[in-house]
C-alpha positions as CSV (number, residue, x, y, z in Angstrom):
1,M,0.0,0.0,0.0
2,D,1.5,3.4,-1.0
3,R,1.2,6.6,0.9
4,Q,-1.6,8.0,-1.2
5,L,-3.8,4.9,-0.7
6,L,-3.0,4.9,3.0
7,I,-4.2,8.5,3.4
8,I,-7.4,7.7,1.5
9,C,-8.0,4.6,3.7
10,L,-7.4,6.5,6.9
11,L,-9.7,9.3,5.8
12,T,-12.4,6.7,5.0
13,A,-11.9,5.0,8.3
14,G,-12.1,8.3,10.2
15,I,-15.4,9.2,8.5
16,N,-17.0,5.9,9.3
17,L,-15.7,5.8,12.8
18,I,-17.3,9.2,13.5
19,G,-20.5,8.2,11.9
20,T,-20.7,5.0,14.0
21,L,-19.9,6.8,17.3
22,A,-22.5,9.4,16.6
23,Y,-25.2,7.0,17.8
24,A,-23.6,6.9,21.2
25,A,-24.6,10.5,21.6
26,R,-28.3,9.3,21.7
27,I,-27.5,6.9,24.5
28,A,-25.8,9.8,26.4
29,G,-28.8,11.9,25.9
30,V,-31.0,9.3,27.5
31,R,-28.6,8.9,30.4
32,T,-28.4,12.7,31.0
33,R,-32.0,13.4,30.1
34,R,-30.6,16.2,27.8
35,I,-32.4,14.9,24.7
36,A,-32.3,18.2,22.6
37,M,-28.6,18.6,23.3
38,S,-27.8,15.0,22.5
39,F,-29.6,15.3,19.2
40,A,-27.7,18.5,18.4
41,L,-24.4,16.7,19.1
42,F,-25.6,13.7,17.0
43,N,-26.4,16.0,14.1
44,I,-23.0,17.7,14.3
45,L,-21.2,14.4,14.1
46,V,-23.4,13.1,11.3
47,L,-22.9,16.4,9.4
48,V,-19.1,16.1,9.9
49,S,-19.2,12.5,8.7
50,R,-21.4,13.1,5.6
51,T,-19.6,16.3,4.7
52,S,-16.2,14.7,5.0
53,N,-17.3,11.9,2.8
54,S,-17.5,14.4,-0.1
55,F,-13.8,15.3,0.4
56,L,-13.0,11.8,-0.6
57,G,-13.9,12.7,-4.2
58,P,-10.8,14.7,-5.0
59,F,-8.4,12.2,-3.4
60,L,-10.0,9.3,-5.3
61,A,-10.1,11.2,-8.5
62,K,-6.4,12.0,-8.2
63,R,-5.9,8.2,-7.5
64,I,-7.6,7.4,-10.8
65,E,-5.7,10.0,-12.8
66,T,-2.4,8.7,-11.3
67,R,-3.2,5.1,-12.1
68,L,-4.3,6.0,-15.7
69,T,-1.1,8.1,-16.3
70,N,1.2,5.4,-15.0
71,G,-0.7,2.6,-16.8
72,G,-2.0,1.0,-13.6
73,G,-5.7,1.2,-14.3
74,D,-6.3,-2.5,-13.7
75,A,-5.2,-2.1,-10.1
76,L,-8.0,0.4,-9.3
77,L,-10.4,-2.3,-8.4
78,Y,-8.1,-3.6,-5.7
79,D,-7.6,0.0,-4.5
80,F,-11.3,0.6,-4.1
81,R,-11.8,-2.8,-2.4
82,M,-9.1,-1.7,0.2
83,I,-10.9,1.6,0.7
84,L,-14.2,-0.1,1.3
85,G,-12.5,-2.6,3.6
86,S,-11.1,0.3,5.7
87,A,-14.7,1.5,6.2
88,T,-15.7,-2.0,7.5
89,I,-12.8,-2.1,10.0
90,A,-13.6,1.4,11.3
91,V,-17.3,0.6,11.9
92,A,-16.3,-2.6,13.7
93,I,-14.0,-0.5,15.9
94,G,-16.7,2.1,16.4
95,I,-19.2,-0.6,17.7
96,M,-16.6,-1.7,20.3
97,L,-16.1,1.9,21.3
98,V,-19.8,2.6,21.9
99,P,-19.6,2.2,25.7
100,T,-16.6,4.6,25.8
101,G,-18.4,7.0,23.4
102,Q,-21.5,7.3,25.5
103,R,-19.5,8.2,28.6
104,L,-17.6,10.8,26.7
105,F,-20.7,12.3,25.1
106,A,-22.4,12.4,28.5
107,R,-19.5,14.5,29.9
108,A,-19.5,16.7,26.8
109,I,-23.2,17.4,27.2
110,G,-22.7,18.3,30.9
111,Y,-19.7,20.6,30.0
112,F,-21.8,22.3,27.3
113,Q,-24.7,22.9,29.7
114,V,-22.3,24.9,31.9
115,H,-20.1,26.8,29.3
116,R,-22.5,27.0,26.3
117,S,-19.7,27.1,23.8
118,T,-19.0,24.5,21.1
119,A,-15.5,26.0,20.5
120,K,-14.6,25.6,24.2
121,M,-15.8,22.1,24.3
122,V,-13.7,21.1,21.2
123,L,-10.6,22.9,22.6
124,R,-11.1,21.1,26.0
125,T,-11.0,17.8,24.2
126,A,-7.4,18.4,23.1
127,S,-6.3,19.7,26.5
128,P,-4.6,17.6,29.1
129,T,-7.8,17.6,31.1
130,G,-9.7,16.4,28.1
131,L,-7.2,13.6,27.3
132,R,-7.5,12.5,30.9
133,T,-11.2,12.4,30.6
134,V,-10.9,10.2,27.5
135,R,-8.6,7.8,29.4
136,E,-11.0,7.6,32.3
137,A,-14.0,7.0,30.1
138,A,-12.3,4.2,28.1
139,T,-14.0,0.9,28.7
140,P,-14.5,-2.2,26.6
141,P,-18.0,-3.8,26.1
142,R,-18.9,-6.1,29.0
143,L,-19.6,-9.8,28.3
144,A,-23.1,-9.3,29.8
145,Q,-23.8,-6.6,27.2
146,I,-22.7,-8.8,24.3
147,K,-24.9,-11.7,25.6
148,A,-27.9,-9.3,26.0
149,L,-27.9,-8.7,22.2
150,A,-29.8,-12.0,21.9
151,Q,-32.7,-10.4,23.7
152,Q,-35.3,-8.1,22.3
153,R,-33.9,-5.7,19.7
154,G,-36.3,-2.8,19.9
155,V,-36.6,-2.4,16.1
156,G,-37.8,-4.8,13.5
157,W,-35.7,-6.6,10.9
158,G,-37.2,-4.4,8.2
159,V,-35.6,-1.3,9.8
160,L,-32.3,-3.0,10.2
161,V,-32.3,-4.2,6.6
162,A,-33.3,-0.7,5.3
163,N,-30.5,0.8,7.4
164,A,-27.9,-1.7,6.0
165,L,-29.0,-1.0,2.4
166,A,-28.9,2.8,3.0
167,Q,-25.5,2.6,4.6
168,G,-24.2,0.4,1.8
169,L,-25.3,2.9,-0.8
170,I,-23.7,5.8,1.1
171,T,-20.5,3.9,1.5
172,V,-20.3,2.9,-2.2
173,G,-21.7,6.1,-3.7
174,V,-18.6,8.1,-4.2
175,V,-16.2,5.3,-5.0
176,A,-18.6,3.6,-7.5
177,S,-19.3,6.8,-9.4
178,L,-15.5,7.5,-9.8
179,Y,-14.8,4.0,-10.8
180,A,-17.6,4.3,-13.3
181,G,-15.6,7.2,-14.8
182,Y,-12.8,4.8,-15.3
183,L,-15.1,2.3,-17.0
184,N,-16.6,5.0,-19.2
185,P,-13.9,7.7,-19.6
186,E,-15.9,9.5,-22.3
187,F,-18.4,10.6,-19.7
188,R,-16.1,10.6,-16.7
189,V,-17.3,13.9,-15.2
190,T,-21.0,13.0,-15.7
191,A,-20.4,9.7,-13.9
192,S,-18.6,11.3,-11.0
193,Q,-21.6,13.7,-10.5
194,L,-24.1,10.9,-10.2
195,S,-22.8,10.0,-6.7
196,A,-24.9,12.9,-5.4
197,V,-28.0,11.0,-6.7
198,I,-27.1,7.8,-4.9
199,N,-26.1,9.5,-1.6
200,G,-29.2,11.7,-1.7
201,F,-31.5,8.7,-2.1
202,A,-29.7,6.9,0.7
203,T,-29.8,9.9,3.0
204,I,-33.6,10.3,2.4
205,L,-34.0,6.7,3.3
206,L,-32.1,7.1,6.5
207,F,-33.9,10.3,7.6
208,A,-37.3,9.0,6.5
209,L,-37.2,5.5,7.9
210,I,-34.4,5.1,10.5
211,D,-34.2,8.4,12.4
212,P,-37.9,8.6,13.2
213,Q,-37.8,5.1,14.7
214,L,-35.0,6.1,17.0
215,S,-36.6,9.4,17.9
216,V,-39.8,7.8,18.9
217,M,-38.0,5.2,20.9
218,T,-36.0,8.0,22.7
219,D,-39.2,9.6,23.8
220,D,-40.5,6.2,25.0
221,V,-37.4,5.8,27.2
222,I,-37.9,9.3,28.7
223,E,-41.5,8.5,29.4
224,G,-40.6,5.1,31.0
225,R,-42.3,2.9,28.4
226,V,-38.9,1.5,27.1
227,S,-36.0,0.6,29.3
228,E,-32.5,2.1,28.9
229,P,-30.9,-1.3,28.4
230,L,-33.3,-2.0,25.5
231,F,-32.5,1.4,24.0
232,R,-28.8,0.7,24.2
233,R,-29.3,-2.7,22.5
234,T,-31.2,-1.0,19.7
235,I,-28.4,1.4,19.1
236,V,-25.9,-1.5,19.0
237,W,-28.1,-3.3,16.5
238,I,-28.4,-0.2,14.3
239,S,-24.6,0.0,14.4
240,I,-24.3,-3.7,13.5
241,S,-26.6,-3.1,10.5
242,R,-24.3,-0.3,9.5
243,L,-21.4,-2.8,9.6
244,V,-23.4,-5.1,7.4
245,G,-24.0,-2.2,5.1
246,T,-20.3,-1.7,4.5
247,L,-20.0,-5.4,3.6
248,I,-22.9,-5.0,1.2
249,A,-21.0,-2.1,-0.4
250,Q,-18.4,-4.6,-1.5
251,L,-21.2,-6.5,-3.4
252,F,-22.7,-3.3,-4.7
253,F,-19.5,-1.8,-5.9
254,V,-18.9,-3.3,-9.4
255,P,-22.6,-3.5,-10.4
256,A,-23.2,0.0,-9.2
257,A,-20.2,1.3,-11.1
258,Q,-21.3,-0.5,-14.2
259,F,-24.8,0.9,-13.8
260,I,-23.6,4.4,-13.3
261,A,-21.3,4.1,-16.3
262,W,-24.3,3.1,-18.4
263,V,-26.6,5.8,-17.1
264,A,-23.9,8.4,-17.8
265,N,-24.5,7.7,-21.5
266,Y,-28.1,8.8,-21.4
267,V,-28.2,11.7,-18.8
């Protein structure tokens, strides 16, 4: 793996790690009873994750141009498989860090309630006090929590499948459209712009089907109709479905790129 590919994989991993840990903010909101603040924190993290995903485009486009210039176009498929694999690894790490994340977000919410400044909260994270807080909050998932996943999930299989499909589309959207430009170089720019259509559809699916389910369940926890352990299991199951989505992205990748390359001819 060369330096350029390593940077792309690390950026992809960071984006997916942030997106996975964002769900821990909802757990923190339930624990602190600061639902509005936890939703704001969740939205900030999701916005950072989704916006950062668009920055992958220039890096990947440069990768394609470099490969084509040096006559290594055939290796692009392997490169993109590596990039998608880094997303899977990051999501798996994020799931393991959910217990740590919920503790950190709970403290962040408490800090913001006092200081009311996002800038101060971010700067505190990089301070010695913030680093000590991270060290104190670090905790692995307990065996009892892992075993509890076999109990009631809180959401149906339909929601989990829809989330996996949406996450798969978001994961593969940018890379498939750029690879489609390699497959159909005559309409390379057109193909690269079609990623917005794929990501837009997946985002609508997430906000229309998944987020309302979690929002209603959050209200149920506050009102005492749903227990906190069940809510935590639901968040973990949603995260697991995101992990499955990154694996589905590997299956979607080539067919999606071929489809986009075909559509680019008729747009």
